[in-house]
C-alpha positions, 0 to 999 in steps of 0.5 A, spaced: 549 290 073 548 295 079 542 294 082 540 289 078 545 284 081 546 287 089 542 281 092 541 277 085 547 272 082 549 274 074 547 267 072 539 268 075 538 274 070 531 272 067 532 272 060 528 269 055 523 264 058 528 262 064 535 264 067 541 266 064 544 260 066 538 255 065 539 257 058 546 255 058 544 248 062 540 246 057 544 248 052 549 244 054 544 238 055 542 239 048 549 237 046 550 231 049 553 234 056 551 231 061 555 233 067 557 240 068 562 244 073 560 250 076 564 256 080 562 259 085 563 264 090 558 271 089 552 269 093 553 262 091 547 260 095 542 263 091 544 259 085 546 251 088 538 253 092 536 254 085 539 249 081 540 243 086 544 237 082 542 239 076 536 234 076 530 236 073 535 239 068 537 232 066 545 234 068 549 231 074 552 239 077 559 240 080 560 246 084 567 249 085 567 252 091 572 260 090 572 263 098 577 267 094 576 270 088 581 266 083 580 270 076 578 266 070 585 263 070 584 259 077 578 259 077 579 253 071 585 252 075 581 250 081 576 246 078 581 240 073 580 235 079 573 235 076 575 233 069 580 226 068 586 230 064 580 231 057 579 236 054 573 240 056 568 245 054 567 252 058 562 257 058 562 264 061 555 264 064 553 271 063 553 271 055 546 267 051 549 264 043 545 260 039 551 257 036 550 249 037 555 246 042 555 240 038 560 242 033 566 244 038 566 237 041 570 236 035 576 242 037 580 238 041 586 237 036 590 244 039 590 245 046 585 251 045 579 252 041 577 259 041 570 261 038 570 267 037 565 273 035 565 281 030 567 286 035 560 289 039 560 296 039 562 295 047 569 292 045 570 295 038 578 293 038 577 286 039 581 280 042 585 275 036 585 275 030 585 269 025 589 265 020 587 262 014 588 255 017 585 257 024 590 259 029 588 264 032 594 270 033 595 276 034 594 281 028 589 284 025 583 283 023 581 283 031 575 280 033 572 278 040 572 272 045 566 269 045 567 267 052 566 259 050 570 255 047 575 247 049 581 248 054 585 242 054 588 242 061 594 242 059 594 249 058 595 249 065 601 246 066 605 248 070 600 250 075 601 257 077 596 257 083 592 263 086 588 268 082 590 269 075 588 270 067 585 266 062 589 271 058 595 269 062 596 262 060 592 262 053 596 269 050 603 265 051 599 258 048 597 263 042 604 267 041 606 259 040 602 258 035 597 252 040 590 255 039 586 254 034 579 258 033 573 260 028 568 266 027 561 265 029 556 269 026 550 268 029 547 272 035 552 273 041 549 277 047 554 278 053 549 280 059 555 285 062 551 290 062 542 292 063 542 294 055 545 288 053 541 285 058 535 289 055 537 286 048 538 280 048 531 279 052 528 283 045 532 277 041 530 272 045 522 275 046 520 279 040 515 285 042 
């Protein structure tokens, strides 16, 4: 994101009439979730000062501090202590979607349930396919992992510790047909570039 995030964490970028992370927090609250965990590293004090303890959103916010980056897998593993060995919803802080998150509350029969979307222009190769019985697979046609879903803590056993990607534990589970998924055709933006940020804002605040 270059200049846009040189002094501002990406989750605090303005999207619609609030910030990206506040949009997501309110969607989580509206889905019946009352407690969240936020992984922090870059410019973490700004996020903590802005969000506080979560009471203004009707939530309890816990913070998992990464002194050194742990990756998409290691960061989740570090935060497992907050989940009492229960399945939990994960959502990247740099996406926006109108997906009805209440649907995910019932998808806990596997070690993971992933939401997939049609491949955006910046990721045409996609990530995963989906079988007729909604098992995630590596076969084509492939769709893009939307960076949110439900994970079971068992996915992270045995613990790996340190830096690693979520795919390091997810892909072996997919190979063993232990991961389910679904394709969502509604609005979804991965706000990783200034262009995607503009697209999201245009969707939320049409000219």
